[in-house]
VOPAGU-2260 file (C-alpha; in pm, 1 decimal, decimal comma):
REM VOPAGU-2260
SITE   aa  ch    i         X         Y         Z
SITE  MET   A    0    1211,6    9352,1  -19904,5
SITE  LYS   A    1     863,2    9345,1  -19758,1
SITE  TRP   A    2     925,1    8990,1  -19641,4
SITE  VAL   A    3    1243,3    9094,5  -19454,8
SITE  MET   A    4    1067,8    9387,3  -19285,2
SITE  LEU   A    5     773,7    9169,8  -19189,8
SITE  SER   A    6    1012,4    8909,0  -19043,9
SITE  LEU   A    7    1195,1    9173,5  -18840,7
SITE  ILE   A    8     871,7    9318,4  -18706,1
SITE  CYS   A    9     742,6    8974,3  -18611,5
SITE  SER   A   10    1072,4    8883,2  -18444,9
SITE  PHE   A   11    1077,4    9208,4  -18249,8
SITE  SER   A   12     714,9    9161,6  -18142,9
SITE  LEU   A   13     781,3    8806,4  -18033,8
SITE  CYS   A   14    1081,2    8916,3  -17827,8
SITE  GLN   A   15     869,8    9179,5  -17657,5
SITE  LEU   A   16     602,5    8922,5  -17580,1
SITE  VAL   A   17     835,2    8668,5  -17420,0
SITE  GLY   A   18    1052,2    8925,6  -17250,0
SITE  CYS   A   19    1382,2    8883,4  -17432,7
SITE  GLY   A   20    1652,1    9107,1  -17292,0
SITE  GLY   A   21    1452,6    9225,9  -16993,3
SITE  GLU   A   22    1518,4    9167,8  -16626,1
SITE  PRO   A   23    1457,0    8811,1  -16515,8
SITE  SER   A   24    1125,0    8776,8  -16342,9
SITE  THR   A   25    1071,7    8601,6  -16012,2
SITE  PRO   A   26     749,5    8426,1  -15923,8
SITE  ALA   A   27     521,1    8631,2  -15702,2
SITE  ASP   A   28     491,4    8342,5  -15459,9
SITE  ALA   A   29     866,0    8278,8  -15430,5
SITE  VAL   A   30     972,5    8247,4  -15066,6
SITE  ASP   A   31    1290,1    8416,0  -14950,2
SITE  GLU   A   32    1452,3    8146,5  -14736,5
SITE  THR   A   33    1665,6    8402,0  -14553,4
SITE  ALA   A   34    1372,9    8623,6  -14453,7
SITE  ALA   A   35    1269,0    8602,8  -14091,7
SITE  VAL   A   36     925,4    8457,1  -14033,0
SITE  ASP   A   37     695,6    8665,0  -13813,9
SITE  THR   A   38     592,0    8430,4  -13534,6
SITE  SER   A   39     425,5    8688,7  -13310,0
SITE  GLU   A   40      71,6    8583,3  -13410,5
SITE  LEU   A   41     158,2    8217,4  -13359,0
SITE  LYS   A   42     305,1    8290,5  -13018,7
SITE  ALA   A   43      -5,2    8487,6  -12915,1
SITE  ALA   A   44    -232,5    8203,4  -13032,1
SITE  LEU   A   45     -24,0    7948,3  -12841,0
SITE  GLN   A   46     -35,9    8161,5  -12527,1
SITE  GLU   A   47    -415,2    8176,4  -12558,2
SITE  VAL   A   48    -430,8    7797,5  -12593,7
SITE  ALA   A   49    -192,4    7759,5  -12297,7
SITE  SER   A   50    -420,3    7966,9  -12077,2
SITE  SER   A   51    -750,7    7814,5  -12194,2
SITE  GLY   A   52    -644,8    7453,8  -12247,1
SITE  VAL   A   53    -853,0    7444,1  -12565,3
SITE  VAL   A   54    -706,6    7416,2  -12914,9
SITE  SER   A   55    -886,7    7685,1  -13112,2
SITE  SER   A   56    -907,1    7810,1  -13469,1
SITE  GLY   A   57    -643,7    8067,0  -13372,5
SITE  LEU   A   58    -388,2    7798,8  -13457,0
SITE  ALA   A   59    -501,8    7784,4  -13819,7
SITE  GLY   A   60    -190,6    7817,3  -14032,5
SITE  ALA   A   61      41,6    7737,8  -13740,9
SITE  GLU   A   62     199,9    7439,5  -13911,7
SITE  GLU   A   63     272,7    7643,4  -14226,0
SITE  THR   A   64     429,1    7921,2  -14019,0
SITE  ILE   A   65     651,7    7671,0  -13840,4
SITE  LYS   A   66     755,7    7510,4  -14171,0
SITE  GLN   A   67     872,8    7850,0  -14299,1
SITE  MET   A   68    1114,9    7900,1  -14009,4
SITE  SER   A   69    1482,4    7901,5  -14104,3
SITE  ASP   A   70    1620,7    7743,8  -13784,5
SITE  ALA   A   71    1603,2    7372,2  -13869,9
SITE  ALA   A   72    1638,5    7245,4  -13512,4
SITE  LYS   A   73    1369,2    7480,5  -13380,3
SITE  LYS   A   74    1144,7    7398,0  -13676,4
SITE  GLU   A   75    1175,8    7023,2  -13615,8
SITE  SER   A   76    1112,2    7059,1  -13243,4
SITE  LEU   A   77     807,3    7281,0  -13294,7
SITE  LEU   A   78     661,0    7052,2  -13561,9
SITE  GLU   A   79     691,9    6753,8  -13327,4
SITE  LYS   A   80     526,8    6946,9  -13046,2
SITE  TYR   A   81     258,1    7076,3  -13282,1
SITE  ALA   A   82     165,8    6717,8  -13377,7
SITE  GLU   A   83     160,3    6627,9  -13008,4
SITE  LEU   A   84     -56,8    6932,1  -12931,4
SITE  MET   A   85    -306,6    6847,7  -13203,4
SITE  SER   A   86    -346,4    6494,0  -13071,2
SITE  ALA   A   87    -356,9    6585,9  -12700,5
SITE  SER   A   88    -687,4    6513,4  -12532,4
SITE  LYS   A   89    -623,4    6625,6  -12174,1
SITE  GLU   A   90    -655,3    6995,7  -12097,5
SITE  SER   A   91    -341,1    6982,0  -11883,6
SITE  ASP   A   92    -142,1    6834,0  -12174,4
SITE  VAL   A   93    -275,1    7097,6  -12413,9
SITE  LYS   A   94    -173,6    7375,7  -12173,4
SITE  ARG   A   95     172,0    7226,9  -12113,0
SITE  ILE   A   96     254,5    7168,3  -12480,5
SITE  ALA   A   97     123,3    7506,9  -12594,2
SITE  ASN   A   98     324,5    7677,2  -12319,4
SITE  GLU   A   99     641,5    7490,8  -12423,2
SITE  MET   A  100     589,1    7586,5  -12786,8
SITE  ALA   A  101     526,1    7952,0  -12702,4
SITE  SER   A  102     843,0    7965,8  -12492,2
SITE  GLU   A  103    1046,5    7835,1  -12788,7
SITE  LEU   A  104     934,0    8120,2  -13011,6
C-alpha cells in the first residue's frame, strides 16, 4: 500500500513539475506576426539621416525592424533600399535613399 501511495505522490509531483493539464505556455520571445510594428523611431532616424546626409548609429536595429513588418512588398522594398543606403558613399545618395525610405513608412 505504501508503494502505491508513493507512486501516486511521485506521479502527481511529476505532473506538477512538467505542467500536465495546465494552459499551454508560449515562449516569451514569440513574435505575433499580425501585430503592427512600430516604425516611428525608424522613420525619425531616417529623416535625420536624410537631412544630415550621414548614416548614424540612430539606424541601429533598422534592418530588424524592417524584417518584422507584415507587408511583404514594403518589407522587400525597404530591405533593398536599406542595403543600398548602407553602401552609399555620396552624401546626396544617402539623403535621397533615406528620404525615399522614410516616405515609404
